[in-house]
C-alpha positions as CSV (number, residue, x, y, z in Angstrom):
1,M,-87.7,-22.7,5.2
2,W,-86.7,-26.3,4.7
3,T,-89.6,-26.9,2.3
4,R,-88.6,-23.9,0.2
5,S,-84.8,-24.6,0.2
6,R,-84.6,-28.4,0.1
7,G,-84.7,-28.5,-3.7
8,I,-81.7,-26.1,-4.0
9,V,-79.8,-28.0,-1.3
10,L,-80.4,-31.3,-3.0
11,A,-79.2,-29.9,-6.3
12,L,-76.0,-28.5,-4.7
13,V,-75.3,-31.9,-3.0
14,V,-75.7,-33.7,-6.4
15,L,-73.3,-31.2,-8.0
16,L,-70.8,-31.6,-5.2
17,V,-70.8,-35.4,-5.4
18,A,-70.5,-35.3,-9.2
19,A,-67.5,-32.8,-8.9
20,V,-65.8,-35.1,-6.4
21,V,-66.3,-38.2,-8.6
22,I,-65.0,-36.4,-11.7
23,A,-62.0,-35.0,-9.9
24,A,-61.2,-38.4,-8.5
25,V,-61.4,-40.1,-11.8
26,R,-59.4,-37.5,-13.7
27,S,-56.8,-37.2,-11.0
28,G,-56.1,-40.9,-11.1
29,A,-55.8,-40.9,-14.9
30,Q,-53.0,-38.4,-15.2
31,H,-51.3,-38.7,-11.8
32,G,-47.5,-38.4,-12.1
33,R,-47.4,-38.0,-15.8
34,L,-43.9,-38.2,-17.2
35,D,-42.5,-38.2,-13.6
36,P,-39.5,-40.5,-13.3
37,R,-40.4,-41.1,-9.6
38,S,-44.0,-42.3,-10.5
39,A,-44.9,-45.9,-11.0
40,D,-48.3,-45.1,-12.5
41,S,-49.2,-46.1,-16.0
42,H,-48.3,-42.6,-17.3
43,G,-45.2,-42.2,-15.1
44,S,-41.6,-42.9,-16.2
45,R,-40.1,-44.7,-13.3
46,A,-39.3,-47.8,-15.4
47,V,-37.1,-45.7,-17.7
48,A,-35.2,-44.2,-14.8
49,E,-34.7,-47.6,-13.2
50,L,-33.3,-49.1,-16.5
51,L,-31.0,-46.1,-16.9
52,A,-29.8,-46.5,-13.3
53,D,-28.9,-50.1,-14.1
54,R,-26.7,-48.8,-16.9
55,G,-24.9,-46.2,-14.7
56,V,-27.0,-43.2,-15.8
57,S,-28.1,-41.0,-12.8
58,T,-31.4,-39.3,-13.0
59,R,-32.1,-35.9,-11.3
60,V,-35.5,-34.2,-11.2
61,V,-35.6,-30.4,-11.3
62,T,-38.7,-28.2,-11.4
63,S,-37.3,-24.8,-12.1
64,T,-35.7,-23.2,-15.1
65,E,-32.7,-21.9,-13.2
66,A,-32.0,-25.4,-11.8
67,A,-32.2,-26.9,-15.3
68,R,-29.9,-24.2,-16.7
69,S,-27.3,-24.7,-14.0
70,A,-27.3,-28.5,-14.5
71,V,-26.6,-28.6,-18.2
72,G,-23.1,-29.7,-19.4
73,P,-21.2,-31.8,-21.9
74,D,-21.9,-35.0,-19.8
75,T,-25.6,-34.3,-19.2
76,T,-28.8,-35.0,-21.1
77,L,-31.6,-32.5,-20.3
78,L,-35.2,-33.7,-20.8
79,V,-37.9,-31.1,-20.9
80,A,-41.2,-32.9,-20.1
81,N,-43.7,-30.2,-21.0
82,P,-42.1,-27.3,-22.9
83,D,-45.4,-25.6,-23.8
84,I,-46.1,-24.3,-20.2
85,L,-42.8,-22.4,-20.1
86,T,-43.0,-18.7,-20.7
87,E,-41.2,-17.0,-23.6
88,G,-38.4,-15.7,-21.3
89,Q,-37.9,-19.1,-19.7
90,R,-37.6,-20.8,-23.1
91,S,-35.1,-18.2,-24.3
92,R,-32.9,-18.6,-21.2
93,L,-33.1,-22.3,-21.4
94,H,-32.1,-22.4,-25.1
95,A,-29.2,-20.0,-24.4
96,A,-27.9,-22.4,-21.7
97,T,-28.1,-25.5,-23.8
98,E,-26.9,-24.1,-27.1
99,D,-23.2,-24.2,-26.3
100,S,-23.3,-26.8,-23.5
101,D,-22.2,-29.7,-25.8
102,G,-24.8,-31.9,-24.1
103,R,-28.1,-33.4,-25.4
104,T,-31.5,-31.7,-25.1
105,V,-34.6,-33.9,-25.4
106,L,-37.9,-32.0,-26.0
107,V,-41.0,-34.1,-25.3
108,A,-43.9,-33.1,-27.6
109,P,-43.2,-29.4,-28.0
110,G,-46.0,-27.6,-29.8
111,T,-46.0,-24.4,-31.8
112,P,-45.5,-22.0,-28.8
113,S,-42.3,-23.6,-27.7
114,V,-40.6,-25.5,-30.5
115,A,-39.5,-22.4,-32.4
116,D,-37.7,-21.0,-29.3
117,L,-36.1,-24.3,-28.0
118,A,-35.3,-25.7,-31.5
119,P,-34.9,-22.8,-33.9
120,G,-35.7,-23.6,-37.5
121,V,-38.3,-26.3,-36.5
122,T,-42.0,-25.9,-37.1
123,A,-44.8,-28.0,-35.6
124,E,-47.9,-29.1,-37.5
125,T,-51.2,-28.0,-36.0
126,T,-52.7,-31.4,-36.4
127,T,-51.3,-34.5,-34.7
128,S,-50.8,-37.9,-36.3
129,A,-53.1,-40.8,-35.2
130,D,-50.4,-43.3,-36.2
131,S,-48.7,-45.1,-33.3
132,A,-46.4,-47.9,-34.3
133,L,-44.0,-46.4,-37.0
134,S,-40.8,-47.6,-38.6
135,P,-37.8,-45.4,-38.4
136,D,-37.0,-44.9,-42.1
137,C,-33.9,-42.9,-41.3
138,S,-30.2,-43.3,-40.7
139,L,-30.1,-42.3,-37.1
140,P,-28.3,-45.2,-35.3
141,A,-30.6,-45.1,-32.2
142,A,-33.7,-45.3,-34.3
143,R,-32.4,-48.1,-36.6
144,R,-31.4,-50.2,-33.7
145,A,-34.8,-49.7,-31.9
146,G,-36.8,-50.4,-35.0
147,T,-40.6,-49.9,-34.9
148,A,-41.7,-47.7,-31.9
149,D,-44.8,-46.0,-30.6
150,M,-44.2,-42.5,-32.1
151,G,-46.7,-40.4,-34.0
152,G,-48.2,-37.5,-32.1
153,I,-47.1,-34.0,-33.3
154,R,-45.2,-33.9,-36.6
155,Y,-42.4,-31.5,-37.4
156,D,-40.7,-29.9,-40.3
157,T,-37.3,-28.2,-40.7
158,L,-35.0,-26.9,-43.4
159,A,-31.8,-27.7,-41.5
160,P,-29.6,-29.6,-43.9
161,D,-28.0,-31.9,-41.2
162,A,-31.3,-32.8,-39.5
163,E,-32.2,-36.4,-39.3
164,A,-36.0,-37.1,-39.7
165,C,-37.3,-40.3,-38.3
166,Y,-40.7,-42.1,-37.9
167,L,-42.5,-40.4,-40.7
168,S,-46.3,-40.1,-40.9
169,D,-47.9,-38.5,-43.9
170,G,-44.4,-37.4,-45.1
171,L,-43.5,-35.6,-41.9
172,P,-41.3,-36.9,-39.0
173,S,-42.4,-37.3,-35.4
174,L,-38.7,-37.5,-34.3
175,L,-36.1,-35.0,-35.3
176,H,-32.4,-35.2,-34.4
177,L,-30.7,-31.8,-34.7
178,P,-26.9,-31.6,-34.3
179,A,-25.6,-28.4,-32.8
180,P,-24.2,-26.0,-35.4
181,R,-21.1,-25.8,-33.4
182,G,-19.8,-28.1,-30.7
183,K,-20.7,-31.7,-29.9
184,G,-24.2,-31.2,-28.5
185,D,-27.5,-32.1,-30.2
186,T,-31.3,-31.7,-29.8
187,V,-33.9,-34.4,-30.1
188,V,-37.5,-33.5,-30.7
189,L,-40.1,-36.2,-29.8
190,G,-43.6,-35.8,-31.2
191,A,-45.2,-38.1,-28.5
192,P,-44.2,-39.2,-25.0
193,D,-45.5,-42.8,-25.4
194,I,-42.0,-44.4,-25.4
195,L,-41.4,-43.0,-21.9
196,Y,-44.6,-44.3,-20.2
197,N,-44.4,-47.2,-17.8
198,D,-47.2,-49.1,-19.5
199,R,-45.8,-48.7,-23.0
200,L,-42.1,-49.3,-22.4
201,D,-42.2,-53.0,-23.1
202,E,-44.0,-52.6,-26.5
203,Q,-42.4,-52.4,-29.9
204,G,-38.9,-50.9,-29.7
205,N,-39.9,-48.2,-27.1
206,A,-37.4,-49.3,-24.4
207,S,-34.5,-49.4,-26.8
208,L,-35.2,-46.0,-28.3
209,A,-35.8,-44.4,-24.9
210,L,-32.6,-45.8,-23.4
211,Q,-30.5,-44.8,-26.3
212,L,-31.9,-41.2,-26.5
213,L,-31.6,-40.6,-22.7
214,G,-28.5,-42.7,-21.9
215,S,-26.0,-41.2,-24.2
216,R,-24.5,-39.2,-21.3
217,P,-23.8,-40.3,-17.7
218,H,-26.2,-37.8,-16.2
219,L,-29.8,-37.2,-17.0
220,V,-31.6,-34.0,-15.8
221,W,-35.3,-34.5,-15.9
222,Y,-37.0,-31.1,-16.0
223,L,-40.7,-31.1,-14.9
224,P,-41.8,-27.5,-15.3
225,A,-43.9,-26.3,-12.4
226,L,-46.5,-23.6,-12.5
227,S,-45.2,-22.4,-9.1
228,D,-41.8,-21.6,-10.6
229,D,-42.1,-17.9,-9.9
230,R,-38.4,-17.4,-9.5
231,A,-37.9,-18.2,-13.2
232,A,-40.3,-15.5,-14.4
233,S,-38.9,-12.0,-14.3
234,E,-41.0,-8.9,-13.6
235,S,-41.3,-8.2,-17.3
236,E,-42.8,-11.7,-17.9
237,R,-45.5,-11.3,-15.3
238,R,-48.8,-11.3,-17.0
239,S,-51.7,-9.0,-16.1
240,F,-55.2,-10.1,-15.2
241,F,-56.4,-9.6,-18.8
242,D,-53.5,-11.8,-20.1
243,L,-54.8,-14.7,-18.0
244,I,-58.4,-14.4,-19.5
245,P,-59.0,-16.4,-22.7
246,S,-58.7,-14.4,-25.9
247,G,-62.5,-14.3,-26.6
248,W,-63.3,-12.5,-23.3
249,L,-64.0,-9.2,-25.1
250,W,-66.5,-10.7,-27.5
251,G,-68.1,-12.7,-24.7
252,T,-68.5,-9.6,-22.6
253,L,-70.0,-7.7,-25.5
254,Q,-72.5,-10.5,-26.1
255,L,-73.4,-10.5,-22.4
256,T,-73.9,-6.8,-22.4
257,V,-76.2,-6.9,-25.4
258,A,-78.1,-9.7,-23.9
259,A,-78.5,-7.8,-20.6
260,A,-79.7,-4.7,-22.5
261,L,-82.3,-6.7,-24.4
262,A,-83.4,-8.4,-21.2
263,A,-83.8,-5.0,-19.5
264,L,-85.8,-3.7,-22.5
265,W,-88.0,-6.8,-22.4
266,R,-88.7,-6.4,-18.7
267,A,-89.2,-2.7,-18.9
268,R,-91.8,-2.9,-21.8
269,R,-95.3,-1.6,-21.3
270,L,-97.8,-4.0,-19.8
271,G,-100.4,-3.0,-22.3
272,P,-103.8,-1.4,-21.8
273,L,-105.7,-1.9,-18.5
274,V,-108.3,-4.7,-18.5
275,A,-111.5,-4.3,-16.5
276,E,-111.9,-7.1,-14.0
277,R,-114.8,-8.0,-11.8
278,L,-113.7,-7.7,-8.2
279,P,-114.4,-10.7,-5.9
280,V,-116.0,-8.4,-3.3
281,A,-118.1,-5.2,-3.4
282,I,-116.1,-2.1,-2.6
283,R,-117.7,1.3,-2.0
284,A,-117.0,3.8,-4.7
285,S,-115.9,6.4,-2.2
286,E,-113.3,4.0,-0.8
287,A,-112.0,3.2,-4.2
288,V,-111.7,6.9,-5.1
289,E,-110.1,7.7,-1.8
290,G,-107.5,4.9,-2.2
291,R,-106.7,5.9,-5.7
292,A,-106.3,9.5,-4.6
293,R,-103.9,8.5,-1.9
294,L,-101.9,6.6,-4.4
295,Y,-101.7,9.7,-6.6
296,R,-100.7,11.8,-3.6
297,K,-98.0,9.3,-2.5
298,A,-96.5,9.3,-6.1
299,N,-96.9,13.1,-6.4
300,A,-98.8,12.4,-9.7
301,R,-100.7,15.6,-10.1
302,D,-100.6,15.2,-13.9
303,R,-102.5,11.9,-13.7
304,A,-105.0,13.2,-11.2
305,A,-105.7,16.3,-13.3
306,S,-106.1,14.1,-16.4
307,A,-108.6,11.9,-14.6
308,L,-110.6,14.9,-13.4
309,R,-110.7,16.5,-16.9
310,T,-111.6,13.2,-18.6
311,A,-114.5,12.5,-16.2
312,S,-115.8,16.1,-16.6
313,R,-115.7,15.9,-20.4
314,I,-117.5,12.6,-20.4
315,R,-120.3,14.0,-18.1
316,L,-120.6,17.3,-20.1
317,A,-120.8,15.7,-23.5
318,P,-124.4,14.3,-23.3
319,L,-125.6,17.6,-21.6
320,I,-124.7,19.7,-24.6
321,G,-125.6,17.2,-27.4
322,V,-122.1,15.8,-28.2
323,S,-121.6,12.1,-28.8
324,P,-119.3,10.3,-26.4
325,T,-116.8,9.6,-29.2
326,Q,-116.3,13.4,-29.7
327,A,-116.2,14.3,-26.0
328,H,-112.3,14.5,-26.1
329,V,-112.0,16.5,-29.3
330,P,-111.3,20.0,-28.3
331,E,-112.9,21.8,-31.3
332,T,-116.2,19.9,-31.0
333,L,-116.6,20.1,-27.3
334,I,-115.5,23.7,-26.9
335,S,-117.7,24.8,-29.7
336,A,-120.8,23.2,-28.2
337,L,-120.0,24.6,-24.7
338,T,-119.6,28.2,-26.0
339,T,-122.9,27.9,-27.9
340,R,-124.7,26.6,-24.8
341,L,-123.2,29.1,-22.4
342,H,-123.0,32.0,-24.9
343,T,-119.4,32.7,-24.0
344,T,-115.9,32.4,-25.6
345,G,-113.7,29.4,-25.5
346,Q,-110.6,31.1,-24.2
347,D,-111.3,30.2,-20.6
348,L,-112.8,26.8,-21.4
349,H,-109.9,25.3,-23.4
350,P,-107.2,25.7,-20.6
351,L,-109.7,24.3,-18.1
352,L,-110.7,21.2,-20.0
353,F,-107.5,20.5,-22.1
354,G,-104.8,22.6,-20.4
355,P,-101.4,21.6,-18.9
356,P,-101.2,19.8,-15.5
357,P,-101.2,21.9,-12.4
358,G,-97.9,22.8,-10.8
359,N,-98.8,22.2,-7.2
360,D,-101.6,20.8,-5.0
361,A,-103.3,24.2,-4.6
362,A,-103.6,24.5,-8.4
363,L,-105.0,20.9,-8.5
364,I,-107.7,21.8,-6.0
365,A,-108.6,24.9,-7.8
366,L,-108.9,22.9,-11.1
367,A,-111.3,20.5,-9.4
368,D,-113.5,23.4,-8.1
369,Q,-113.6,25.1,-11.5
370,L,-114.6,21.8,-13.3
371,D,-117.3,21.3,-10.7
372,A,-118.6,24.8,-11.2
373,L,-118.6,24.4,-15.0
374,E,-120.7,21.3,-14.7
375,R,-123.2,23.0,-12.4
376,E,-123.5,25.9,-14.8
377,V,-124.1,23.7,-17.8
378,R,-126.8,21.7,-15.9
379,H,-128.6,24.8,-14.8
380,S,-128.5,26.3,-18.3
């Protein structure tokens, strides 16, 4: 058993080790991303510490309801990953922040979320490869910060009072949108680089981050969690098919066609039988008996009757002067037999070319009749 299974076991061990190594590498690369409590390279603890030195308190929330209840005129709400929110969560969050007179900072919202959280703003499907960009706008925070690591997703809007900063290919990667009524505003960031620990001391990143997040005395840092089931209502719960990628139907159809073709390939005929010399000598009676038992086990009376009739025609043909190639032609064989036996072919055709017998008794009777016909022809 070990000899047969050691190859499979070795392959499974190699796959398991590779999976553990890949998981370890990938988990270390993105651990604590945009978390103000994380000191990793992609964490944001440095920003939180600098804001605390300036009297700005930072509070981390992981549910939509907690974020909605925390907004206010003296609060800045930062949404770290808006794209993982459901449509209902985004609509409730926007309704809470629209009239709060506070600031909302959206970090790299894509097409699914920017239209709900910042109405009138559209996101480009392609992201900019530029990193260090100059502000090129009148926004005071951007002008004081100067060049910063922006880029990422680019946005477009037709709002007349929007301020577009850090342009790349004519489109901004930072939008400042004053609230249509009240004193609140919304800031859309195309890239989170200015919030990372390892990028905060580059360019004007620290200045821009502190000005955008420190305009109010309280900062609510919303890290959306996939386990936030309280925020999703029953109408938002997705079915099993909603969780499957959109191409599952075509993939299933292709697999079905492939399975059908494989079944047809495996079920094809194996071709004609090929005579092969046996390695040992077997008595003819044993071979006949074994084949007969196989026919009996499979209840194949049609094959047994066909074998009996074929053998009889082959033996009768040379006795009545018919060539072996014409032995299985009914007109030729029956005509020669009727001439030899001086009888009609009405009884001979069903006997030599008739339908298969319906039961074992009829098969035995057919064998006896064929044997009697051969004896009669030989004696004549």
